[in-house]
C-alpha positions in Angstrom: 5.9 -9.2 -13.1 8.9 -9.5 -15.8 11.5 -12.0 -16.8 15.2 -10.4 -17.2 18.4 -11.9 -18.0 20.4 -11.3 -14.6 23.9 -12.4 -15.3 25.7 -14.1 -18.0 29.0 -15.5 -18.5 30.0 -16.4 -22.1 32.8 -15.8 -24.9 33.7 -12.3 -26.2 34.0 -12.2 -29.6 36.9 -13.8 -31.3 38.1 -15.6 -28.3 38.4 -19.4 -28.7 35.8 -21.8 -26.8 37.1 -24.8 -25.1 34.9 -27.2 -22.6 35.5 -29.4 -19.7 35.0 -33.3 -19.7 34.5 -35.1 -16.4 36.0 -38.6 -17.6 34.9 -40.1 -14.3 31.5 -38.8 -13.3 30.6 -41.0 -10.7 33.6 -39.6 -8.3 33.5 -35.9 -9.3 31.0 -33.1 -9.0 31.2 -29.4 -10.1 30.1 -26.4 -8.3 29.9 -23.0 -9.9 29.0 -19.9 -7.5 27.1 -17.0 -9.0 26.3 -13.6 -7.4 22.6 -12.4 -8.1 22.7 -9.1 -9.9 19.1 -8.1 -9.2 16.3 -8.8 -6.9 13.8 -11.2 -7.5 12.9 -15.1 -8.3 15.5 -17.2 -10.1 13.4 -19.0 -12.5 15.8 -20.2 -15.2 19.6 -21.2 -16.0 20.9 -21.7 -19.8 24.1 -24.0 -19.7 26.0 -24.9 -22.8 26.5 -29.2 -22.5 30.0 -29.6 -25.0 28.8 -32.8 -26.3 26.0 -34.2 -28.6 24.4 -36.2 -25.5 24.7 -35.3 -22.2 23.1 -36.8 -18.8 23.9 -35.3 -15.7 22.0 -34.2 -12.4 22.1 -30.5 -12.2 21.1 -28.8 -8.5 20.7 -25.3 -7.4 21.4 -23.9 -3.9 21.4 -20.6 -2.2 24.7 -19.9 -0.7 28.5 -20.7 -1.2 29.9 -24.0 -2.3 29.8 -27.2 -0.5 26.7 -26.3 1.4 25.3 -29.2 3.3 21.7 -28.5 3.4 19.3 -29.9 1.0 19.2 -28.2 -2.3 16.6 -25.6 -3.6 16.3 -27.6 -6.7 17.5 -31.0 -7.9 16.7 -32.6 -11.6 18.2 -35.1 -13.8 19.0 -33.1 -17.2 18.9 -35.1 -20.8 20.7 -33.2 -23.5 20.5 -34.2 -27.2 22.0 -33.0 -30.2 24.6 -30.0 -28.8 27.0 -28.7 -31.0 30.0 -27.8 -28.9 30.5 -24.7 -30.1 26.7 -23.8 -31.1 26.0 -20.8 -28.7 22.4 -20.4 -30.0 21.0 -23.8 -28.4 21.8 -23.7 -24.9 20.3 -26.1 -22.4 17.4 -24.1 -20.6 17.1 -25.3 -17.1 13.2 -24.1 -15.8 13.5 -23.4 -12.1 10.1 -21.4 -11.8 8.5 -24.1 -9.2 11.4 -24.2 -7.3 10.7 -20.9 -5.4 14.4 -19.4 -4.6 14.5 -15.7 -3.9 17.1 -13.8 -3.9 18.3 -10.2 -2.7 21.1 -8.6 -5.2 24.4 -9.7 -3.9 23.4 -13.0 -2.7 25.5 -16.0 -3.5 24.1 -19.1 -5.3 25.4 -22.2 -6.8 24.9 -24.2 -9.6 26.0 -27.7 -9.1 26.6 -30.7 -11.7 26.9 -34.3 -11.0 27.4 -36.8 -13.7 25.3 -39.8 -14.2 27.4 -42.6 -16.1 25.4 -42.7 -19.0 25.3 -40.7 -22.3 28.0 -40.2 -24.8 30.8 -42.4 -24.0 29.8 -42.3 -20.3 31.1 -38.8 -19.8 29.4 -35.3 -19.7 31.0 -32.1 -20.7 30.2 -28.4 -20.4 31.6 -25.4 -22.1 33.4 -23.0 -19.9 35.3 -19.8 -20.2 39.0 -19.4 -18.9 42.0 -17.0 -19.3 45.2 -17.9 -20.0 48.2 -15.8 -18.4 50.9 -17.8 -20.4 49.5 -17.1 -23.6 47.2 -13.9 -23.0 45.1 -13.3 -26.0 44.4 -16.9 -27.0 41.6 -17.3 -24.6 39.1 -15.0 -23.1 40.5 -12.3 -20.9 40.2 -12.3 -17.5 37.1 -10.3 -16.2 34.1 -12.1 -17.8 32.7 -13.1 -14.7 34.3 -11.8 -11.6 32.3 -12.6 -9.0 32.0 -16.2 -10.1 34.1 -19.1 -8.8 34.2 -22.7 -10.6 35.1 -25.7 -8.2 35.7 -29.3 -9.0 35.3 -30.9 -5.7 37.8 -29.4 -3.2 39.8 -27.6 -6.2 39.2 -24.2 -7.0 39.2 -23.5 -10.8 39.0 -19.8 -10.9 42.7 -19.1 -10.1 44.5 -17.1 -13.3 47.2 -19.7 -14.7 48.3 -21.8 -17.7 45.3 -22.9 -19.2 47.1 -26.6 -19.6 46.6 -26.5 -15.9 42.9 -25.6 -16.2 43.1 -22.0 -14.3 40.9 -19.5 -14.6 37.5 -21.2 -15.5 34.1 -20.7 -15.1 31.1 -22.4 -16.5 29.4 -20.5 -19.5 25.7 -19.7 -18.1 23.0 -17.2 -18.4 20.6 -16.8 -15.4 17.3 -15.3 -15.8 15.4 -14.0 -12.7 11.2 -12.9 -12.3 11.4 -9.1 -11.0 8.6 -6.7 -10.3 7.7 -4.4 -12.6 9.2 -0.5 -12.2 6.3 1.2 -9.7 3.6 2.8 -11.2 2.9 6.4 -9.7 -0.8 7.1 -8.8 -2.5 10.5 -8.4 -3.3 10.2 -4.8 -5.0 13.0 -2.5 -5.3 13.1 1.4 -8.1 14.5 2.9 -9.8 15.6 -0.8 -11.1 18.9 -1.1 -9.1 20.1 2.0 -5.9 21.9 1.9 -3.5 21.7 3.9 -4.1 18.3 4.6 -4.2 18.9 8.6 -4.5 15.7 10.6 -5.3 15.6 14.7 -3.7 12.3 16.0 -6.0 12.9 18.7 -8.7 12.0 16.8 -11.0 9.2 17.3 -12.6 9.2 13.8 -11.3 8.2 10.4 -8.9 9.6 7.7 -10.4 10.2 4.3 -7.7 9.7 1.3 -9.0 9.0 -2.5 -6.5 7.4 -5.4 -7.8 9.1 -8.5 -8.4 7.6 -12.1 -6.7 9.0 -15.0 -7.2 7.9 -19.3 -4.1 5.5 -18.4 -4.3 4.4 -14.7 -8.0 3.0 -13.7 -8.9 2.4 -10.0 -10.8 -0.4 -10.5 -7.8 -2.2 -11.6 -6.3 -2.1 -7.7 -6.1 -5.3 -5.5 -7.8 -3.7 -2.3 -6.0 -6.2 -0.1 -2.7 -4.9 -0.9 -3.5 -1.2 0.3 -1.6 0.0 3.2 -0.8 3.8 4.2 1.8 5.3 6.6 4.5 7.8 6.7 7.2 6.4 4.8 10.0 7.3 7.1 8.3 5.8 10.4 7.8 2.8 8.5 11.4 2.3 7.1 12.1 2.6 10.8 10.2 0.4 12.6 6.5 1.8 11.9 3.8 -0.5 10.5 1.5 0.4 7.9 -2.0 0.4 7.8 -4.7 -1.2 5.8 -8.2 0.8 4.9 -11.2 0.6 7.1 -13.2 0.8 4.2 -13.4 1.9 0.5 -15.6 2.8 -2.4 -16.1 4.4 -5.8 -17.0 7.7 -6.6 -16.1 10.9 -8.7 -13.9 12.8 -6.6 -12.0 15.3 -9.1 -15.0 16.0 -11.1 -13.6 14.7 -14.2 -16.2 11.8 -15.1 -13.8 8.8 -13.8 -14.4 6.3 -10.9 -11.9 7.5 -8.0 -11.2 5.2 -5.0 -11.8 6.7 -1.7 -10.5 4.8 1.3 -10.7 5.6 5.2 -8.3 5.2 7.7 -8.6 4.7 11.5 -6.7 7.8 12.7 -6.2 5.6 15.7 -4.8 2.6 14.0 -2.6 4.9 12.6 -1.0 6.5 15.8 -1.0 3.0 17.7 0.8 1.0 14.8 3.6 4.1 14.3 2.0 4.8 10.7 2.1 8.3 11.8 3.5 10.4 14.2 4.1 14.3 15.6 6.6 15.0 12.9 5.3 13.2 9.9 4.8 15.6 6.9 4.0 12.9 4.3 1.9 10.0 3.8 2.3 7.1 1.4 -0.3 4.8 0.4 1.4 1.6 -1.8 -0.5 -1.6 -3.5 -0.7 -3.7 -6.2 -2.9 -4.0 -9.5 -4.6 -7.2 -9.8 -1.9 -8.3 -12.6 0.6 -7.8 -9.8 2.1 -4.4 -10.8 3.1 -2.2 -7.8 2.2 1.2 -7.6 2.3 4.3 -5.0 0.8 7.6 -4.5 2.1 10.1 -1.5 0.4 13.4 -0.6 1.5 16.2 2.1 0.3 16.0 5.7 0.3 18.6 8.4 -0.4 17.4 12.2 -2.5 19.8 14.1 -1.9 20.8 17.3 2.1 21.1 15.6 4.4 18.8 17.6 1.9 16.6 19.0 0.6 19.8 21.2 -2.2 19.4 24.0 -3.1 23.1 23.8 -6.6 22.4 22.9 -7.2 20.0 25.7 -6.3 22.7 28.2 -9.5 24.2 27.6 -12.7 23.5 29.5 -16.1 24.4 29.3 -16.5 24.5 33.2 -14.6 28.0 33.0 -16.5 30.7 31.9 -15.6 33.1 29.5 -14.3 36.4 31.0 -17.4 38.4 29.5 -19.7 35.9 31.1 -17.8 36.0 34.6 -17.8 39.8 34.7 -21.8 40.0 34.5 -22.3 37.2 37.0 -19.9 38.9 39.5 -22.0 42.4 38.7 -25.4 40.7 38.9 -24.0 39.3 42.6 -22.9 42.5 43.9 -26.3 43.9 42.8 -28.1 41.4 45.1 -26.3 41.7 48.2 -26.6 45.3 48.4 -30.8 45.2 47.8 -30.6 42.6 50.8 -28.1 45.1 53.0 -30.8 47.7 52.3 -33.9 45.6 53.2 
């Protein structure tokens, strides 16, 4: 897992910086709507208080402004010595323990409520804004299009004259914890076999192997995370299956230990992880450090299209040659009986 900077709303180079000060903090609350740009866990926010001493209640909640449910995060925040124009010393809010998980496109809010404490019993936050009356004097439109800033019921994201407080958004940065890029592993279905034929009526197991390389050690795999199935079926309601058992052995003959896995064919069929039209199998899992990995290999279903051709044969029906010999012997016996 890695932390990335997600949404940023700061001043473009050369623009003036202004701030908002709530002089009656007991009565008003700011709420800034933000739209997540990536999927992951929201773990931190940078805000830019405008005064030397700020004390306020910060809340974070999934959804649009003025939700009535309990906030996902709420804490009393104190900042000291912050310079109004110093962008190098933001107030960082650690949200890692709040477990706020978002998908790209989800809306969440940052809420700010005064406490009546701090410098002159007021609190202020730096904001970005644009001024249609005096274009070019302040930040231009488009800094953070998805966002909307509210002061109670009044919406400040509307274009307008700066003196009328139009076109405002809080200055902020947000940070998300996202999975590492998926690692591709060398994966072999039915090692030593080509093509990889699978009979869906089998009551046995399907062997597969994950191969070690100089860059990928299968002993780093979290065995409890492994799942296997046809990716198209899994995406359409099927359920991937975990292995029955595993072992370490050198499958490829390169001197490195590989991971062999055995999957129940019956389970793969019953859970919809393999079907008559399957042409690929996908193994997914994680390393012990949480890094995701996957491997894919081809599959040939036999009989084709789930045919039952093999089941039509019966050992009770003699082969043609056997039938001919038996009939000849019967005829000979009958002729000898008549002769007597």
